[in-house]
N, C-alpha and C positions, 0 to 999 in steps of 0.2 A: 716776786714773792714766792717763797717755797711752799709746796702743798702742805696742808694740815696733816700732821702725823695722826694716823688712826689710833684709836684707843681700844684697849682690851680690858674687859672686866672678868675677874674670876668670881663665879657664883658657886657657893656651896652651902649645904645644910649640915648641921652637926649636932650631936648630943653625946656628952661624956666622951669627948675625943681629945682630952688633954695630952695623952701620950702620942697619938698619931698626928695631930694637927701641925705641930711645928715643922716637921719634914715636908709636909704637903705645901705649906706656905713658903718654905725656903725654896722649893723646886720651881716656883713661878716668880721669885724675886728678880726684878729687872726685866721681866717679860710682861706681866700683867700690870696695868696702870692703876687698877684699884681692886680691892677684894671686898666682896659683899658676902657676909656670913649670916645665915639665919639659924639661931639656936632654938632647938625644940624642947628644951627643958633639962639642960645639963645640971648635974649635981657636983661636978668637979670644976676645974679652973679653965674650962674651954673658952668661955667668953673673955676672960682676962688674957689668955694666950693670944687670942685673935686681936684684941684691942692693942696689945703690946706690939704686935706686928703691923699695926696701922690699918687694920681692917675696920670697915663699918660693921657693926653688930646689931642685928635686929632679933627680937624674940617673938616666937609664936608657939604657944603651948601645943604639944603633940596631941592630935585628935584622929589618928589612924588615917592620915592622908599625906602621902609624899609629894603630890603635885602642889598642894597649897603652899608649903614653905619654899619650894623651888620658884613658884610664881611670885612670891613676896620678894625673893632675892632679885628676880628679873625686874620687878617694879622699881627697885632702887638702883639698878645698874645704869650706868651712863656711857658705857663703851659702845663703839661701833660693832664690836663682836663680843660675844660672851663665851668664855671657856668654862665648862662645867666639870668639876672634879668633886670627889668625895674625900673626906679627911684621910682615908686609908689608901689614897692614890697619890702618886708623884709623877710629875712631868719629867720624862727622861732628860738627863743633862744634854745628850746629843741632839735633842729635839728643840731646845730652847731657842736657838737662833733661827731655826727653820720656821717655827711657829710665829715668831715675831715678824719675820719677813713676809709670811703669808698674810698676816693681819695688815701690815703696812701696804701691801699690794692691793688689798681689797678683794679683787677677783670677782668672777661671775657666778658665785655659788652662794647659797644660803646656809647650807649645812655641811660642815667638814667632818668626815668620818676619821676618827683616830684609832690607832691600834692599841688595844688594851691587853696587857700581858699579866695573867694571873700567876702569882708566886706560889710555889709549893710549900713555903714556910715563911713565917712572919719576919724572920731576920735575914732572909736571902739578900745578898748584894744585888743591886740593880743590874749590873752587867751580867750576872748569872741568869737572872730572870729574862732579860732581853735576848740572850744568846740561846735560851731554851734549856740550859743546864739545870735551872731551878724554876722552870715554868710548867704549869699544869695545862696540857693541851696546846692547841694552836692559838695564836693571838686572835682576839675578837675585834671586829670593826664596829665602833659605836659612835653615835652622833653627839659629839662633844664640843664642837666649835660652831656657834650659831650666830648668824647675823641678827643683831638686835633690831626688831621692828615693833611697831605699836601693838601688833596682834600676836606676838610670840607668847605662847602659853603651853604649859604641860597639861595633859589630861590623864586621868586614871589614878586612883588612890594608891595603887602599888604597881610596879613595873610601869611607872609613869613615862610618858613619851611626848614628843613634839610631832608625832606622825600627822595629826590633823592639820597643824600649821604648815608642815612641809608639803602636804598634799595640796593645800590651797596655794602655795607658792610655786607649784609646778615641779616639785621633786628635784630642785636644783642642788644636787649632791656633788661633792668632790672627795675622793679618797686621798688623804694627806699623809705625807711621810713624817708622821709625828707619833711618838710612842708614849704610853702611860703605863706605869708599873702599879699593879693592884696587889696589896698585901692582905686585904680582908677576906679573900676567897678561900683562905686556908681552912680546911674542914674543921679543925679544932676551934678556930676563932668563930666560925659560923655557928657551931654547936654551943659554944659558950655564950654567944649573944642571942641564941634562940631564934636565929633568922628564919629557919625553915618553918617553924611553928607559927611565927608571926606572919610570914608571907602567906601561908595556907589560910589563916584566919582572914587576912585582908583580901585575898583573892576570892574567897567565898562571899565576902561583903561586896566586893566590886562586881562580881557576876550577878548578884542579886539586885544591885543598883543599876546595872546596865543590861536589862533583859534584851535579848535579840542581838547582842554584840558578840560575835564569835571570838574576838580577840581576848577578852577576859576569860572566856571559857577555855580557850587554848592554853593560856598560862596556867589556869587551875588544873586542867587535865595533866599537864606536864609535871606539876608539883605533886599531884596525887600519884602519878607513876613513880616518881622518885621516892615517894614514901611507901611504895608497895601496896597502896590501897586500890587494888585492881578493879573491884566491882564499882566503886565510886568513880574511878577514872573512866571506865567503860561507859557509864551513864553520861558523864560529862562530855566525853568525846562524841557520843551519838547525838547529844543535844547540839554541840558545836557543828558537827558535820551536816546536820539538817539545815544549817544556816549558810552553807558554802556558796549559795547563790548570791549572797551579799558581799562576797570577797572577790578580789582580783586587783591588778595594778590600777585600773581606772577608778576603782572604788576606794583606793587607799587602804585596803585591808588585805593582808596576806593570808593565804590558806596553808602556808607551809608548816607552821607549828602544829596545827590541828592534824594535818595529814601525817606528819611524822609520829605524833602520839597515837593516831589510829593504826599506823603501820607497826608500831612497837607492840600493841595489843594483838594484832594479827600474827606477828612473828611468834609471840608467846603461845598463841593458839595453833601454830603451825598451819595457818590458813594462807597458803601461797596464792591461791586463786583470788581470794579477797584482797590480798596485798597488791596484786597486779591491777585490780580494778581501782583501788585507792590511788595508786601512783598515776595511772592514766587520767583519772578524773582531776587530780590535783595539778598535773601538768597542763591539762586543758585550761584550767582556771589561771594558774600561776605563770605558765610558760616553762621553758627548760630550766632545770636547776640540778646541780650535782647531787644534792640529797635525794632527789626523786630518781635520778638516773641510777644511783647506787642501790636504792631500795628496789627498783625495778630489776636490776641485775641480780640481786639477792633472791628475789622471788623466782626468777627463771632458773637460776642455779639450783634452788631447792626443788623445783619441779623436775628438773633434769635428773637429779639424783634418785628421784622416785619413779622415773620413766623406764619401763622394761624394754621398749622398742628402740633399737640402736639409732635408727635414722631420726626419729622424733627427739630422742635424747640429744643427739648432736645438734639438731636445729635449735633446741632450747639453750644449749650451751653457747651456740653462736650468738643468739640474742643477748644472753647474759654478758658475753665478752664485749659486745658492742656497747651495752649499757654501762659497764664498768669503764670502758675506754672513754665514753662520753663524760662520765664523772671526773675522770683523771685529767681530761682536757682543760678543766678549770683550775688545775693545780697552780697555786700561787696567785690566782686572780682574786681581787678583793670582792667580798660578798657582804651585802647588807645583813643577811640572815643566813645562818646555817645551823642545823640542829643534829646532824649525824656526824659525830666526831671522825675526822679523817676521811670523809667521803671522797674528797678530791685529791687526797694525798696518800698517806700510808695505808689507810683502810681500803680505798679503791684499788690501789696497786696490788695489795695482797690478794684481794678477791680476784682480780684480773689474772694474776699469776696462777692461782689455783684452777681457774676455769681453763686457762691455756694448757695446763698440765693434763687436765681431763680430755682436752682436744688433741693431745699428742704433739704439742708444740713446745718442748722443754726449753729450747733456746730463747724463745720469746718470753716464756714464763720466768726464766732466770733473770732477764732484763727487768721484768715487772717487779720481782721480789727485790732486786737491787735498788730500784727506785724507792720502794717502800722503806727499805733500810736506810736510805739516804735521809728520809724524812724522820724516821724513828728507829735508830740503830738497835734498840733493845727489844723490838717487837718480836715476841717469841714465835708467833705464827708465821711471820715472814722469814725468820731464820730457818724454821723447819721447812718451809716451802723452798727456800734456796737450796737446802740440802737435797730435797726431793728432785728439784730440777736438775741438779748436778748428777744425781743417780740416773734419772731418765735420759740424760744426755750422755750416758756411758762414761761418766767421770767418777767411778765408784770410789777411788781412793780419796778424792777431794770431798765427796759426799760423806764418807765415813769420818773424815777429820772435822767436817763442818757440824756433824750431828752429835759427836761425842760430848760437847759441853751442854747439850740440850736434853740429856737423859734425865727424866724426872718421874713424877708419879703417874703421868699419862702414858698410854702405849705408843704414841706417835713416834717419838724419837727412837725407842727400842726397835720398833718395826723397821724404820728406815735404816738403822744400823745393821739389822739382820739382813736386809736386802742387799746392802752394800757389801757386807762380809761375804754373802753368797756369790755376788758378782765377782769378787776377788778370789774365789775358790777356797775361802776359809770356812769349810763346811761345818766343822764342830762349833766354831764361834757363832756362825749364823744360827745353828740350832739353839744354842744357849740364849742368844739374844731374842730369838723368837719366843722362847719360854717366858722370858721376862716381859715381853710385849703382851702375851696372853694373860699373864698374872695381873697386868694393869688394865686389861680390857674393861672391867667393871667401872673404872673411873671415867670411861668415855673418851672417844677420839676428839682431839681439837679440830681436826678436819674430817668430817664424816666419810669422805670418799676413801679414806685409808682402810676402812673396814673391808672393802673389797680386795685391797692389796694384801691384807692379812690372810683372807681366805685363800687367795691365790698362792701365797707363799707357803701356807700350811698344807696345801695340797688337798 
């Protein structure tokens, strides 16, 4: 007798998704054995579209709770595994066979982490999103393939999650080679749907309903920061940080989101000493993480730039370089959570390259900038850093060619062009370029250390 074929249920919630839903359902045709949709009050043809595609449709009036309709869908699912998608998401064609094979094999995991690719525009072809040509940022790893058990439930009225269930199950995670394309993160679509205002309202409601839970406060603090409401964000971060003793891997609560929000406020206040303390405390609770290593490196780099004593300055730069290198060591590794964009890739490599320049190691700096540009070819700061590394490596002609396309409203490119021209003996050109750099000095340097180079070049 052949073994029973495993079943996969697609569970999703929807409201007024008549336009988006057909492509979502088409992407799982032949992969999912059943579709369970919970409609939260559509005024368009969403329910009819779903039924025409063979989906079970259940209705639950919207009452400011995302977890409740997800749990209703789970209650009606009958698969061995549950795939969770939203109507504005599509399973990538190249992942269909892989996902089906993983489900049929069963495996020794409860939660499969899938790569979510956020599109830069709503009509972007899937291949362009997956390749990065039309993707906003790096892919995110999200828990979207769940083993269906009797106690599988979402908690949290917004930013709902299965974290509590997963913690009870012993955190049996697996990162899967499965991709999902997300079209709904395009800023214009989010603004049109009022997602940020809705999320902020629900997060305040969730934080009030879950006193003593730093997770809700962490989400709220992040949303307030994005909205520029710094005073309220600071109060919320302080409240969440006071609860850090309830966080940690063994407690099933991460401190990372709260620590990064606190760090962002300290960066705005130019409080490098406080940032060091935040990073060290978060690492003690959370363990090593590229976000924390990156922030620690940034704090030490900032301190170094303000340090007048050469030996102490070099010691701080050495620490910063080691921290950035630690962040970059996670390049390409799957992470359950990350809130500092590019910490382990282009961002970490760019900062490492800058510190290596300050340490007088232009060859190593050039390699770091090249790695950053591999991850993000248009990163302006890395392009300038590459030109500066060529200049410091006595490759002035290459530096000048590299920096010419980068001349803009900031002084950085003009300054490097002036230095390269001077190194090539083009004295009059160097003087003219230096004048242009000084004219743009009020706009501020992209890399603060170049202010010292300007003073040295100006004599």
